[in-house]
HTML snippet that shows the backbone in 3Dmol.js (N, CA, C, O; Angstrom):
<script src="https://3Dmol.org/build/3Dmol-min.js"></script>
<div id="view" style="width:600px;height:400px;position:relative"></div>
<script>
const pdb = `
ATOM      1  N   MET A   1      42.829 -84.388 -19.984  1.00  0.00           N
ATOM      2  CA  MET A   1      41.366 -84.833 -19.530  1.00  0.00           C
ATOM      3  C   MET A   1      42.053 -85.592 -18.133  1.00  0.00           C
ATOM      4  O   MET A   1      41.315 -85.340 -17.180  1.00  0.00           O
ATOM      5  N   GLU A   2      42.964 -86.248 -17.805  1.00  0.00           N
ATOM      6  CA  GLU A   2      43.540 -87.051 -16.716  1.00  0.00           C
ATOM      7  C   GLU A   2      44.006 -85.733 -16.004  1.00  0.00           C
ATOM      8  O   GLU A   2      43.267 -85.595 -15.029  1.00  0.00           O
ATOM      9  N   TYR A   3      44.428 -85.252 -16.034  1.00  0.00           N
ATOM     10  CA  TYR A   3      44.406 -83.743 -15.418  1.00  0.00           C
ATOM     11  C   TYR A   3      43.796 -83.440 -14.835  1.00  0.00           C
ATOM     12  O   TYR A   3      44.045 -83.062 -13.690  1.00  0.00           O
ATOM     13  N   LEU A   4      42.876 -83.468 -15.288  1.00  0.00           N
ATOM     14  CA  LEU A   4      42.037 -82.112 -14.452  1.00  0.00           C
ATOM     15  C   LEU A   4      40.939 -83.284 -12.957  1.00  0.00           C
ATOM     16  O   LEU A   4      40.534 -83.169 -11.800  1.00  0.00           O
ATOM     17  N   ASN A   5      40.955 -84.686 -14.543  1.00  0.00           N
ATOM     18  CA  ASN A   5      39.807 -85.648 -13.091  1.00  0.00           C
ATOM     19  C   ASN A   5      40.731 -85.616 -11.802  1.00  0.00           C
ATOM     20  O   ASN A   5      40.334 -85.441 -10.650  1.00  0.00           O
ATOM     21  N   LYS A   6      42.381 -85.871 -12.324  1.00  0.00           N
ATOM     22  CA  LYS A   6      43.907 -85.740 -11.076  1.00  0.00           C
ATOM     23  C   LYS A   6      43.224 -84.611 -10.100  1.00  0.00           C
ATOM     24  O   LYS A   6      43.164 -84.883  -8.901  1.00  0.00           O
ATOM     25  N   TRP A   7      42.549 -82.971 -10.704  1.00  0.00           N
ATOM     26  CA  TRP A   7      42.727 -82.101  -9.909  1.00  0.00           C
ATOM     27  C   TRP A   7      41.389 -82.470  -9.370  1.00  0.00           C
ATOM     28  O   TRP A   7      41.034 -82.382  -8.194  1.00  0.00           O
ATOM     29  N   ALA A   8      40.862 -82.792 -10.140  1.00  0.00           N
ATOM     30  CA  ALA A   8      38.720 -82.086  -9.053  1.00  0.00           C
ATOM     31  C   ALA A   8      39.009 -83.718  -7.986  1.00  0.00           C
ATOM     32  O   ALA A   8      38.612 -83.855  -6.829  1.00  0.00           O
ATOM     33  N   SER A   9      39.579 -84.486  -8.581  1.00  0.00           N
ATOM     34  CA  SER A   9      39.580 -85.865  -6.690  1.00  0.00           C
ATOM     35  C   SER A   9      40.589 -85.269  -5.725  1.00  0.00           C
ATOM     36  O   SER A   9      40.512 -85.785  -4.610  1.00  0.00           O
ATOM     37  N   LEU A  10      41.760 -84.074  -5.877  1.00  0.00           N
ATOM     38  CA  LEU A  10      42.567 -83.669  -5.154  1.00  0.00           C
ATOM     39  C   LEU A  10      41.767 -82.980  -4.472  1.00  0.00           C
ATOM     40  O   LEU A  10      41.973 -83.107  -3.265  1.00  0.00           O
ATOM     41  N   THR A  11      40.807 -82.194  -4.778  1.00  0.00           N
ATOM     42  CA  THR A  11      39.983 -80.800  -4.701  1.00  0.00           C
ATOM     43  C   THR A  11      38.485 -81.777  -3.321  1.00  0.00           C
ATOM     44  O   THR A  11      37.989 -81.583  -2.211  1.00  0.00           O
ATOM     45  N   GLY A  12      38.419 -82.727  -4.410  1.00  0.00           N
ATOM     46  CA  GLY A  12      37.054 -82.928  -3.287  1.00  0.00           C
ATOM     47  C   GLY A  12      38.169 -83.672  -1.912  1.00  0.00           C
ATOM     48  O   GLY A  12      37.849 -83.414  -0.752  1.00  0.00           O
ATOM     49  N   GLU A  13      39.211 -84.410  -2.127  1.00  0.00           N
ATOM     50  CA  GLU A  13      39.601 -84.788  -0.791  1.00  0.00           C
ATOM     51  C   GLU A  13      40.270 -83.833   0.439  1.00  0.00           C
ATOM     52  O   GLU A  13      40.673 -84.170   1.553  1.00  0.00           O
ATOM     53  N   HIS A  14      40.204 -81.905  -0.508  1.00  0.00           N
ATOM     54  CA  HIS A  14      40.836 -81.610   0.698  1.00  0.00           C
ATOM     55  C   HIS A  14      39.476 -80.645   0.804  1.00  0.00           C
ATOM     56  O   HIS A  14      39.485 -79.479   1.197  1.00  0.00           O
ATOM     57  N   ALA A  15      38.366 -81.359   0.388  1.00  0.00           N
ATOM     58  CA  ALA A  15      36.992 -80.653   1.180  1.00  0.00           C
ATOM     59  C   ALA A  15      36.858 -81.378   1.594  1.00  0.00           C
ATOM     60  O   ALA A  15      36.412 -80.676   2.500  1.00  0.00           O
ATOM     61  N   ARG A  16      36.719 -82.745   2.119  1.00  0.00           N
ATOM     62  CA  ARG A  16      36.237 -83.238   2.575  1.00  0.00           C
ATOM     63  C   ARG A  16      37.472 -83.236   4.611  1.00  0.00           C
ATOM     64  O   ARG A  16      37.219 -83.234   5.815  1.00  0.00           O
ATOM     65  N   LEU A  17      38.814 -83.238   3.627  1.00  0.00           N
ATOM     66  CA  LEU A  17      39.376 -83.257   5.341  1.00  0.00           C
ATOM     67  C   LEU A  17      38.967 -81.505   6.198  1.00  0.00           C
ATOM     68  O   LEU A  17      38.962 -81.259   7.404  1.00  0.00           O
ATOM     69  N   GLU A  18      38.667 -80.563   5.028  1.00  0.00           N
ATOM     70  CA  GLU A  18      38.096 -79.039   5.731  1.00  0.00           C
ATOM     71  C   GLU A  18      36.889 -79.620   6.365  1.00  0.00           C
ATOM     72  O   GLU A  18      37.111 -79.390   7.553  1.00  0.00           O
ATOM     73  N   ALA A  19      36.070 -80.059   6.322  1.00  0.00           N
ATOM     74  CA  ALA A  19      34.361 -80.453   6.370  1.00  0.00           C
ATOM     75  C   ALA A  19      35.373 -80.976   8.304  1.00  0.00           C
ATOM     76  O   ALA A  19      35.390 -80.386   9.384  1.00  0.00           O
ATOM     77  N   ASN A  20      35.998 -82.244   7.849  1.00  0.00           N
ATOM     78  CA  ASN A  20      37.018 -82.996   9.241  1.00  0.00           C
ATOM     79  C   ASN A  20      37.274 -81.805  10.329  1.00  0.00           C
ATOM     80  O   ASN A  20      36.883 -81.842  11.496  1.00  0.00           O
ATOM     81  N   LEU A  21      37.814 -81.022   9.878  1.00  0.00           N
ATOM     82  CA  LEU A  21      38.233 -80.205  11.223  1.00  0.00           C
ATOM     83  C   LEU A  21      37.208 -79.037  11.334  1.00  0.00           C
ATOM     84  O   LEU A  21      37.533 -78.533  12.409  1.00  0.00           O
ATOM     85  N   PHE A  22      36.010 -78.208  10.785  1.00  0.00           N
ATOM     86  CA  PHE A  22      35.389 -77.312  10.857  1.00  0.00           C
ATOM     87  C   PHE A  22      34.225 -78.152  11.577  1.00  0.00           C
ATOM     88  O   PHE A  22      33.402 -77.717  12.382  1.00  0.00           O
ATOM     89  N   ASP A  23      34.341 -79.310  11.146  1.00  0.00           N
ATOM     90  CA  ASP A  23      33.201 -80.443  12.065  1.00  0.00           C
ATOM     91  C   ASP A  23      31.581 -79.396  11.140  1.00  0.00           C
ATOM     92  O   ASP A  23      30.780 -78.536  11.508  1.00  0.00           O
ATOM     93  N   SER A  24      31.820 -80.070  10.017  1.00  0.00           N
ATOM     94  CA  SER A  24      30.764 -79.483   8.552  1.00  0.00           C
ATOM     95  C   SER A  24      30.738 -80.421   7.202  1.00  0.00           C
ATOM     96  O   SER A  24      31.453 -81.420   7.289  1.00  0.00           O
ATOM     97  N   TYR A  25      30.276 -80.312   6.407  1.00  0.00           N
ATOM     98  CA  TYR A  25      30.034 -81.155   5.579  1.00  0.00           C
ATOM     99  C   TYR A  25      30.227 -80.362   4.231  1.00  0.00           C
ATOM    100  O   TYR A  25      30.225 -79.137   4.110  1.00  0.00           O
ATOM    101  N   ILE A  26      30.395 -81.309   3.237  1.00  0.00           N
ATOM    102  CA  ILE A  26      30.472 -81.173   1.961  1.00  0.00           C
ATOM    103  C   ILE A  26      28.844 -81.291   0.943  1.00  0.00           C
ATOM    104  O   ILE A  26      28.003 -82.117   1.297  1.00  0.00           O
ATOM    105  N   VAL A  27      28.641 -80.579  -0.021  1.00  0.00           N
ATOM    106  CA  VAL A  27      28.180 -80.861  -0.466  1.00  0.00           C
ATOM    107  C   VAL A  27      28.230 -81.405  -2.472  1.00  0.00           C
ATOM    108  O   VAL A  27      29.101 -80.712  -2.998  1.00  0.00           O
ATOM    109  N   TYR A  28      27.653 -82.239  -3.392  1.00  0.00           N
ATOM    110  CA  TYR A  28      28.053 -82.963  -4.095  1.00  0.00           C
ATOM    111  C   TYR A  28      27.160 -83.701  -4.688  1.00  0.00           C
ATOM    112  O   TYR A  28      26.347 -84.177  -3.896  1.00  0.00           O
ATOM    113  N   MET A  29      26.962 -84.049  -6.059  1.00  0.00           N
ATOM    114  CA  MET A  29      26.413 -84.847  -6.806  1.00  0.00           C
ATOM    115  C   MET A  29      27.121 -86.669  -7.546  1.00  0.00           C
ATOM    116  O   MET A  29      27.954 -86.887  -8.426  1.00  0.00           O
ATOM    117  N   ASP A  30      26.290 -87.637  -6.664  1.00  0.00           N
ATOM    118  CA  ASP A  30      26.515 -88.705  -6.775  1.00  0.00           C
ATOM    119  C   ASP A  30      26.355 -89.187  -7.989  1.00  0.00           C
ATOM    120  O   ASP A  30      26.090 -88.652  -9.065  1.00  0.00           O
ATOM    121  N   ALA A  31      26.579 -90.411  -7.625  1.00  0.00           N
ATOM    122  CA  ALA A  31      27.256 -91.559  -9.134  1.00  0.00           C
ATOM    123  C   ALA A  31      25.124 -92.020  -9.409  1.00  0.00           C
ATOM    124  O   ALA A  31      24.776 -92.867 -10.231  1.00  0.00           O
ATOM    125  N   MET A  32      24.143 -91.270  -8.567  1.00  0.00           N
ATOM    126  CA  MET A  32      23.199 -91.824  -8.729  1.00  0.00           C
ATOM    127  C   MET A  32      22.432 -91.098  -9.180  1.00  0.00           C
ATOM    128  O   MET A  32      21.208 -91.174  -9.286  1.00  0.00           O
ATOM    129  N   GLU A  33      23.668 -89.796  -9.682  1.00  0.00           N
ATOM    130  CA  GLU A  33      23.061 -87.800  -9.771  1.00  0.00           C
ATOM    131  C   GLU A  33      22.193 -87.633  -8.663  1.00  0.00           C
ATOM    132  O   GLU A  33      21.116 -87.364  -9.196  1.00  0.00           O
ATOM    133  N   ARG A  34      21.985 -87.634  -7.129  1.00  0.00           N
ATOM    134  CA  ARG A  34      21.786 -87.220  -6.358  1.00  0.00           C
ATOM    135  C   ARG A  34      22.702 -85.935  -5.461  1.00  0.00           C
ATOM    136  O   ARG A  34      23.853 -86.013  -5.031  1.00  0.00           O
ATOM    137  N   VAL A  35      21.840 -84.902  -5.380  1.00  0.00           N
ATOM    138  CA  VAL A  35      22.515 -83.768  -4.399  1.00  0.00           C
ATOM    139  C   VAL A  35      22.365 -84.614  -3.196  1.00  0.00           C
ATOM    140  O   VAL A  35      21.429 -85.306  -2.796  1.00  0.00           O
ATOM    141  N   VAL A  36      23.414 -84.396  -2.783  1.00  0.00           N
ATOM    142  CA  VAL A  36      24.128 -84.930  -1.074  1.00  0.00           C
ATOM    143  C   VAL A  36      24.964 -83.644  -0.476  1.00  0.00           C
ATOM    144  O   VAL A  36      25.499 -82.651  -0.970  1.00  0.00           O
ATOM    145  N   LYS A  37      24.757 -84.311   1.164  1.00  0.00           N
ATOM    146  CA  LYS A  37      25.869 -83.949   2.288  1.00  0.00           C
ATOM    147  C   LYS A  37      26.308 -85.194   2.698  1.00  0.00           C
ATOM    148  O   LYS A  37      25.755 -86.088   3.339  1.00  0.00           O
ATOM    149  N   GLU A  38      27.149 -85.109   2.322  1.00  0.00           N
ATOM    150  CA  GLU A  38      28.307 -86.233   3.250  1.00  0.00           C
ATOM    151  C   GLU A  38      28.755 -85.220   4.547  1.00  0.00           C
ATOM    152  O   GLU A  38      28.983 -84.014   4.446  1.00  0.00           O
ATOM    153  N   PHE A  39      28.810 -85.926   5.625  1.00  0.00           N
ATOM    154  CA  PHE A  39      29.109 -84.814   7.360  1.00  0.00           C
ATOM    155  C   PHE A  39      30.468 -85.160   7.930  1.00  0.00           C
ATOM    156  O   PHE A  39      30.951 -85.570   6.874  1.00  0.00           O
ATOM    157  N   ALA A  40      30.972 -85.232   8.384  1.00  0.00           N
ATOM    158  CA  ALA A  40      32.297 -85.246   8.616  1.00  0.00           C
ATOM    159  C   ALA A  40      32.465 -86.909   9.531  1.00  0.00           C
ATOM    160  O   ALA A  40      33.513 -87.482   9.830  1.00  0.00           O
ATOM    161  N   ASP A  41      31.478 -87.212   9.715  1.00  0.00           N
ATOM    162  CA  ASP A  41      31.207 -88.887  10.943  1.00  0.00           C
ATOM    163  C   ASP A  41      31.035 -89.800   9.757  1.00  0.00           C
ATOM    164  O   ASP A  41      30.581 -90.898  10.078  1.00  0.00           O
ATOM    165  N   GLY A  42      31.237 -89.668   8.683  1.00  0.00           N
ATOM    166  CA  GLY A  42      30.610 -90.483   7.490  1.00  0.00           C
ATOM    167  C   GLY A  42      29.089 -90.161   6.962  1.00  0.00           C
ATOM    168  O   GLY A  42      28.658 -90.754   5.973  1.00  0.00           O
ATOM    169  N   ARG A  43      28.268 -89.159   7.692  1.00  0.00           N
ATOM    170  CA  ARG A  43      26.687 -89.730   7.473  1.00  0.00           C
ATOM    171  C   ARG A  43      26.302 -89.542   6.210  1.00  0.00           C
ATOM    172  O   ARG A  43      27.183 -88.798   5.779  1.00  0.00           O
ATOM    173  N   ILE A  44      25.538 -89.743   5.323  1.00  0.00           N
ATOM    174  CA  ILE A  44      25.259 -89.561   3.932  1.00  0.00           C
ATOM    175  C   ILE A  44      23.825 -88.951   3.896  1.00  0.00           C
ATOM    176  O   ILE A  44      23.055 -89.710   4.483  1.00  0.00           O
ATOM    177  N   GLU A  45      22.929 -87.361   3.198  1.00  0.00           N
ATOM    178  CA  GLU A  45      21.527 -87.429   4.099  1.00  0.00           C
ATOM    179  C   GLU A  45      21.742 -86.477   1.979  1.00  0.00           C
ATOM    180  O   GLU A  45      22.679 -85.896   1.432  1.00  0.00           O
ATOM    181  N   ILE A  46      20.238 -86.856   1.505  1.00  0.00           N
ATOM    182  CA  ILE A  46      20.123 -86.888   0.742  1.00  0.00           C
ATOM    183  C   ILE A  46      19.665 -85.741   0.668  1.00  0.00           C
ATOM    184  O   ILE A  46      19.257 -85.361   1.766  1.00  0.00           O
ATOM    185  N   ILE A  47      19.530 -84.912  -0.244  1.00  0.00           N
ATOM    186  CA  ILE A  47      19.008 -83.430  -0.058  1.00  0.00           C
ATOM    187  C   ILE A  47      18.215 -83.486  -1.351  1.00  0.00           C
ATOM    188  O   ILE A  47      17.195 -82.798  -1.311  1.00  0.00           O
ATOM    189  N   GLU A  48      18.453 -84.210  -2.620  1.00  0.00           N
ATOM    190  CA  GLU A  48      17.223 -84.104  -3.613  1.00  0.00           C
ATOM    191  C   GLU A  48      17.395 -84.643  -4.699  1.00  0.00           C
ATOM    192  O   GLU A  48      18.329 -84.250  -5.398  1.00  0.00           O
ATOM    193  N   GLU A  49      16.570 -85.664  -5.136  1.00  0.00           N
ATOM    194  CA  GLU A  49      16.966 -86.392  -6.359  1.00  0.00           C
ATOM    195  C   GLU A  49      17.039 -85.171  -7.946  1.00  0.00           C
ATOM    196  O   GLU A  49      16.250 -84.285  -8.274  1.00  0.00           O
ATOM    197  N   ALA A  50      18.217 -85.608  -8.555  1.00  0.00           N
ATOM    198  CA  ALA A  50      18.261 -84.738  -9.780  1.00  0.00           C
ATOM    199  C   ALA A  50      17.026 -84.907 -10.700  1.00  0.00           C
ATOM    200  O   ALA A  50      16.344 -85.788 -10.178  1.00  0.00           O
ATOM    201  N   ASP A  51      16.624 -84.609 -11.462  1.00  0.00           N
ATOM    202  CA  ASP A  51      15.722 -84.216 -12.063  1.00  0.00           C
ATOM    203  C   ASP A  51      16.201 -84.186 -13.751  1.00  0.00           C
ATOM    204  O   ASP A  51      16.470 -83.058 -14.165  1.00  0.00           O
ATOM    205  N   ASN A  52      16.335 -85.386 -14.804  1.00  0.00           N
ATOM    206  CA  ASN A  52      16.588 -85.933 -15.629  1.00  0.00           C
ATOM    207  C   ASN A  52      15.906 -85.444 -17.056  1.00  0.00           C
ATOM    208  O   ASN A  52      15.905 -86.072 -18.115  1.00  0.00           O
ATOM    209  N   GLU A  53      15.349 -84.197 -16.795  1.00  0.00           N
ATOM    210  CA  GLU A  53      14.339 -84.562 -17.925  1.00  0.00           C
ATOM    211  C   GLU A  53      15.266 -83.185 -19.371  1.00  0.00           C
ATOM    212  O   GLU A  53      14.810 -83.086 -20.510  1.00  0.00           O
TER     213      GLU A  53
END
`;
const viewer = $3Dmol.createViewer("view");
viewer.addModel(pdb, "pdb");
viewer.setStyle({}, {cartoon: {color: "spectrum"}});
viewer.zoomTo();
viewer.render();
</script>
């Protein structure tokens, strides 16, 4: 499981680097279970609240 967590972390870091390179954004679910866009300039936009039903 440790390997999987490390791999996921590195994948996220790589996505952020590519977003900066192409002046784009990444999409992920944050700790509060919201789907968010994180832009290259650090700005975060909430796309939607996740439904926990």
